[in-house]
SEFI-405556 format. One record per residue (C-alpha): x, y, z; residue number from 1. Coordinates in Angstrom, 2 decimals. Each point is the difference from the previous one (the first is absolute). Last residue first. Example, Ala and Ser with C-alpha at 12.3 -4.5 7.8 and 13.67 -1.06 7.14 Angstrom:
<recs>
+---------+---------+---------+-----+
:      xx :      yy :      zz :   n :
+---------+---------+---------+-----+
:   13.67 :   -1.06 :    7.14 :   2 :
:   -1.37 :   -3.44 :    0.66 :   1 :
+---------+---------+---------+-----+
</recs>
This chain:
<recs>
+---------+---------+---------+-----+
:      xx :      yy :      zz :   n :
+---------+---------+---------+-----+
:   24.54 :  -10.24 :  -11.74 : 128 :
:   -0.71 :    0.61 :   -3.69 : 127 :
:   -3.53 :    1.36 :    0.51 : 126 :
:    1.17 :    2.97 :    2.08 : 125 :
:   -1.40 :    0.36 :    3.52 : 124 :
:    3.27 :    0.06 :    1.91 : 123 :
:   -0.45 :    0.54 :    3.74 : 122 :
:    1.29 :    3.37 :    1.13 : 121 :
:    2.49 :   -0.28 :    2.82 : 120 :
:    0.58 :    2.79 :    2.48 : 119 :
:    1.91 :   -0.49 :    3.24 : 118 :
:   -1.53 :    0.43 :    3.44 : 117 :
:    1.08 :   -3.32 :    1.49 : 116 :
:    3.09 :   -1.45 :   -1.64 : 115 :
:   -0.38 :   -0.87 :   -3.67 : 114 :
:    0.65 :   -3.47 :   -1.41 : 113 :
:   -3.60 :   -1.14 :    0.50 : 112 :
:   -1.26 :    2.88 :   -2.17 : 111 :
:    1.80 :   -1.40 :   -3.04 : 110 :
:    2.92 :    1.99 :   -1.36 : 109 :
:   -0.82 :    2.27 :   -2.90 : 108 :
:   -2.09 :   -0.04 :   -3.10 : 107 :
:   -1.43 :    3.14 :   -1.54 : 106 :
:   -3.46 :   -0.81 :   -1.27 : 105 :
:   -0.43 :    3.24 :   -1.89 : 104 :
:   -2.94 :    0.99 :    2.17 : 103 :
:    1.71 :   -0.96 :    3.27 : 102 :
:    3.07 :    2.13 :   -0.73 : 101 :
:   -2.31 :    2.86 :   -0.97 : 100 :
:   -1.81 :   -0.39 :    3.33 :  99 :
:    3.22 :    0.32 :    2.01 :  98 :
:    1.07 :    3.06 :   -2.01 :  97 :
:   -3.45 :    1.55 :    0.38 :  96 :
:    0.20 :   -0.39 :    3.78 :  95 :
:    3.44 :    1.62 :    0.16 :  94 :
:   -1.20 :    2.88 :   -2.20 :  93 :
:   -3.04 :    0.49 :    2.27 :  92 :
:    2.43 :    0.15 :    2.90 :  91 :
:    1.80 :    2.96 :   -1.57 :  90 :
:   -3.27 :    1.77 :   -0.82 :  89 :
:   -1.30 :   -0.11 :    3.61 :  88 :
:   -2.93 :   -2.35 :    0.57 :  87 :
:   -3.36 :    0.78 :    1.55 :  86 :
:   -2.97 :   -2.35 :   -0.14 :  85 :
:    1.28 :   -3.56 :   -0.55 :  84 :
:   -2.79 :   -2.56 :    0.42 :  83 :
:    0.65 :   -2.89 :    2.37 :  82 :
:   -1.55 :   -3.47 :   -0.17 :  81 :
:    0.04 :   -2.17 :    3.08 :  80 :
:    1.21 :   -3.36 :    1.22 :  79 :
:   -0.73 :   -3.61 :    0.81 :  78 :
:   -1.36 :   -0.31 :    3.57 :  77 :
:   -3.17 :    1.87 :   -0.98 :  76 :
:    0.04 :    1.20 :   -3.62 :  75 :
:   -0.05 :    3.77 :    0.12 :  74 :
:   -0.90 :    2.76 :   -2.43 :  73 :
:    0.83 :    3.64 :   -0.79 :  72 :
:    2.69 :    0.72 :    2.59 :  71 :
:    1.27 :    3.47 :   -0.81 :  70 :
:    3.47 :    1.09 :   -1.10 :  69 :
:    2.54 :    2.78 :    0.43 :  68 :
:    3.13 :   -0.81 :   -1.93 :  67 :
:    3.63 :   -1.03 :    0.19 :  66 :
:    1.96 :   -2.32 :   -2.33 :  65 :
:    3.32 :   -1.60 :    0.81 :  64 :
:    3.10 :   -0.88 :   -1.89 :  63 :
:    3.04 :   -2.30 :   -0.01 :  62 :
:   -1.00 :   -3.36 :    1.45 :  61 :
:   -3.73 :    0.69 :   -0.27 :  60 :
:   -2.26 :    1.81 :    2.46 :  59 :
:   -3.54 :    1.42 :    0.05 :  58 :
:   -0.56 :    2.90 :    2.42 :  57 :
:   -3.48 :    0.98 :    1.20 :  56 :
:   -1.78 :    2.83 :    1.79 :  55 :
:   -3.50 :   -1.24 :    0.73 :  54 :
:   -3.58 :    1.26 :   -0.06 :  53 :
:   -2.56 :   -2.54 :    1.29 :  52 :
:   -3.12 :   -0.26 :   -2.18 :  51 :
:   -0.46 :   -3.74 :    0.45 :  50 :
:    1.38 :   -1.11 :    3.37 :  49 :
:    3.72 :   -0.85 :    0.29 :  48 :
:    1.10 :   -3.55 :   -0.65 :  47 :
:    1.59 :   -2.44 :    2.40 :  46 :
:    0.32 :   -3.28 :   -1.93 :  45 :
:    2.17 :    1.65 :   -2.64 :  44 :
:    0.77 :   -0.35 :   -3.71 :  43 :
:   -0.25 :    3.54 :   -1.36 :  42 :
:   -1.52 :    0.57 :   -3.43 :  41 :
:    1.13 :    3.13 :   -1.81 :  40 :
:   -1.16 :    3.31 :   -1.36 :  39 :
:   -0.68 :    2.34 :   -2.92 :  38 :
:    2.86 :   -0.73 :   -2.41 :  37 :
:   -0.23 :   -3.67 :    0.89 :  36 :
:    1.71 :   -2.41 :    2.38 :  35 :
:   -0.70 :   -3.50 :    1.29 :  34 :
:    1.32 :   -2.18 :    2.84 :  33 :
:    1.29 :    2.55 :    2.53 :  32 :
:    1.33 :   -1.41 :    3.25 :  31 :
:   -0.54 :    1.48 :    3.47 :  30 :
:    1.31 :    2.55 :    2.48 :  29 :
:   -1.99 :    1.96 :    2.53 :  28 :
:    1.01 :    3.36 :    1.41 :  27 :
:   -0.76 :    1.85 :    3.22 :  26 :
:    1.38 :    3.54 :   -0.10 :  25 :
:   -3.54 :    1.18 :   -0.69 :  24 :
:   -0.44 :    3.10 :   -2.17 :  23 :
:   -2.79 :   -1.53 :   -2.07 :  22 :
:    0.12 :   -3.82 :    0.02 :  21 :
:    3.41 :   -1.33 :   -0.86 :  20 :
:    0.83 :   -2.75 :   -2.50 :  19 :
:    3.35 :   -1.55 :   -0.91 :  18 :
:   -0.02 :   -2.24 :   -3.06 :  17 :
:    2.11 :   -2.88 :   -1.21 :  16 :
:    0.47 :   -1.36 :   -3.48 :  15 :
:   -1.16 :   -2.71 :   -2.35 :  14 :
:   -2.00 :    1.29 :   -2.93 :  13 :
:   -2.39 :   -1.65 :   -2.42 :  12 :
:   -1.52 :    2.62 :   -2.32 :  11 :
:   -3.31 :    1.78 :    0.24 :  10 :
:   -1.72 :    1.61 :   -2.97 :   9 :
:   -1.42 :    3.53 :    0.24 :   8 :
:   -3.31 :    1.59 :    0.96 :   7 :
:   -1.23 :   -2.93 :    2.06 :   6 :
:   -3.75 :   -0.18 :    0.58 :   5 :
:   -0.69 :   -3.28 :   -1.80 :   4 :
:    2.81 :   -1.72 :    1.90 :   3 :
:   -1.74 :    0.64 :    3.33 :   2 :
:   -2.77 :   -2.45 :   -0.95 :   1 :
+---------+---------+---------+-----+
</recs>
């Protein structure tokens, strides 16, 4: 059902995320499973309520992405979908670079070979 409302395609993504609610110093960390231009899916058993505003950071081995986001849906004990709201131009360039790599099917090391918090985009090309 949620797929029908997406504005842009999602791509497999393996990375880590830090999330903070409002100005709280309390942060939660989790894994990111999917990424799009407008948001991401966070794999977590402890989700925030729908509508919660968060400051987020997504991490790879060499870069990170920062944005303000909102929780737009939850799947109890599985995860939640976040929609990016405010993103500075530099971080938008980082996000677009990651998505471009996914779109062209750039192959890299398998997700299992990365330490926690490292990006790996699963190949989706037909010749894999």
